[in-house]
Wavefront OBJ file of the C-alpha trace (Angstrom):
o trace
v -3.018 -46.917 -24.406
v -4.501 -49.261 -27.028
v -2.352 -49.775 -30.102
v -5.354 -49.316 -32.393
v -5.719 -45.715 -31.199
v -2.153 -44.629 -31.832
v -1.079 -42.379 -34.651
v 2.667 -42.424 -34.125
v 4.486 -45.395 -35.556
v 7.422 -46.896 -33.670
v 9.740 -45.698 -36.451
v 8.450 -42.123 -36.131
v 8.762 -42.261 -32.367
v 12.370 -43.496 -32.500
v 13.323 -40.544 -34.698
v 11.655 -37.864 -32.610
v 12.160 -39.110 -29.047
v 15.751 -37.793 -28.733
v 14.563 -34.289 -29.715
v 12.052 -33.948 -26.904
v 12.381 -32.500 -23.456
v 11.340 -34.707 -20.564
v 13.127 -37.834 -21.759
v 13.263 -40.839 -19.428
v 16.893 -39.939 -18.635
v 16.014 -36.380 -17.547
v 15.831 -35.740 -13.796
v 12.314 -35.202 -12.474
v 10.609 -36.636 -15.559
v 6.968 -37.309 -14.788
v 5.125 -37.342 -18.127
v 4.909 -39.768 -21.017
v 5.991 -37.852 -24.138
v 4.481 -40.359 -26.540
v 1.098 -40.232 -24.818
v 1.288 -36.432 -24.830
v 2.005 -36.329 -28.572
v -0.849 -38.758 -29.205
v -3.116 -36.354 -27.263
v -1.990 -33.396 -29.387
v -2.484 -35.383 -32.582
v -5.958 -36.482 -31.419
v -6.937 -32.895 -30.703
v -5.857 -31.581 -34.104
v -7.089 -34.615 -36.031
v -10.600 -34.272 -34.564
v -10.709 -30.474 -34.436
v -12.083 -30.713 -30.911
v -11.453 -28.132 -28.201
v -8.851 -28.991 -25.574
v -11.615 -29.465 -22.982
v -12.928 -32.459 -24.953
v -9.662 -34.376 -24.722
v -10.483 -37.965 -23.673
v -9.514 -38.875 -20.084
v -7.027 -41.519 -21.292
v -4.689 -38.615 -22.205
v -4.803 -37.034 -18.756
v -6.057 -33.664 -17.576
v -6.851 -31.525 -20.622
v -5.509 -28.346 -19.038
v -2.179 -29.971 -18.185
v -1.868 -31.235 -21.752
v -2.723 -27.781 -23.104
v -0.185 -26.013 -20.862
v 2.490 -28.479 -21.900
v 1.540 -27.968 -25.556
v 1.989 -24.186 -25.154
v 5.425 -24.675 -23.545
v 6.545 -26.913 -26.403
v 5.289 -24.412 -28.977
v 7.216 -21.616 -27.270
v 10.389 -23.750 -27.173
v 10.048 -24.621 -30.865
v 9.912 -28.367 -30.214
v 7.155 -28.962 -32.752
v 9.219 -27.187 -35.426
v 12.114 -29.491 -34.619
v 9.886 -32.577 -34.795
v 8.410 -31.441 -38.104
v 11.846 -30.871 -39.611
v 13.012 -34.353 -38.633
v 9.897 -36.109 -39.908
v 9.325 -34.040 -43.045
v 11.954 -35.968 -45.002
v 9.839 -39.127 -44.447
v 6.726 -37.491 -45.880
v 5.269 -39.442 -48.790
v 3.711 -36.868 -51.104
v 2.127 -39.571 -53.258
v -0.593 -40.158 -50.650
v -1.666 -36.531 -50.182
v -5.290 -35.699 -50.812
v -6.690 -32.189 -50.661
v -10.437 -31.849 -50.259
v -11.742 -28.531 -51.537
v -15.386 -29.130 -50.667
v -15.146 -26.878 -47.629
v -13.485 -24.017 -49.466
v -15.490 -21.097 -50.726
v -14.811 -19.632 -54.127
v -15.422 -16.059 -55.131
v -18.659 -15.621 -57.091
v -16.694 -14.705 -60.222
v -14.969 -18.076 -60.092
v -18.257 -19.682 -61.142
v -18.759 -17.252 -64.032
v -21.390 -15.046 -62.432
v -22.019 -11.630 -63.898
v -21.003 -8.442 -62.169
v -23.661 -7.436 -59.659
v -25.495 -10.750 -59.809
v -26.197 -12.632 -56.642
v -27.758 -15.986 -55.820
v -30.907 -16.298 -53.801
v -31.287 -19.112 -51.274
v -33.187 -21.118 -53.898
v -30.261 -20.840 -56.288
v -32.153 -18.595 -58.744
v -30.120 -15.677 -60.067
v -31.629 -12.249 -59.480
v -30.293 -9.192 -61.231
v -30.726 -5.796 -59.556
l 1 2 3 4 5 6 7 8 9 10 11 12 13 14 15 16 17 18 19 20 21 22 23 24 25 26 27 28 29 30 31 32 33 34 35 36 37 38 39 40 41 42 43 44 45 46 47 48 49 50 51 52 53 54 55 56 57 58 59 60 61 62 63 64 65 66 67 68 69 70 71 72 73 74 75 76 77 78 79 80 81 82 83 84 85 86 87 88 89 90 91 92 93 94 95 96 97 98 99 100 101 102 103 104 105 106 107 108 109 110 111 112 113 114 115 116 117 118 119 120 121 122 123
């Protein structure tokens, strides 16, 4: 996989690799854990459905089934707990442009509603 498309840093990977099932030392290991995690991160970063997973990550259904197994085993909780102490809160940005506020939050009167044109109409 191209380095420019990766999300996981080498430092992050070194901290989480020992926590994962399917390590290189496990018998019968057939999957690349780092590639799998990159696929999961791609899916959630883009908000795309599993079926739209790019072919470079493998069969989307196999990735999804593996994701479900890891969720059920609590592996993502374990990963989060290990990496959360590295989290730099100074770079967090929350974008509220997609959040809806209650009409009263904008100071509207009781019973008032906005028309599509933005003109207030009182019943």
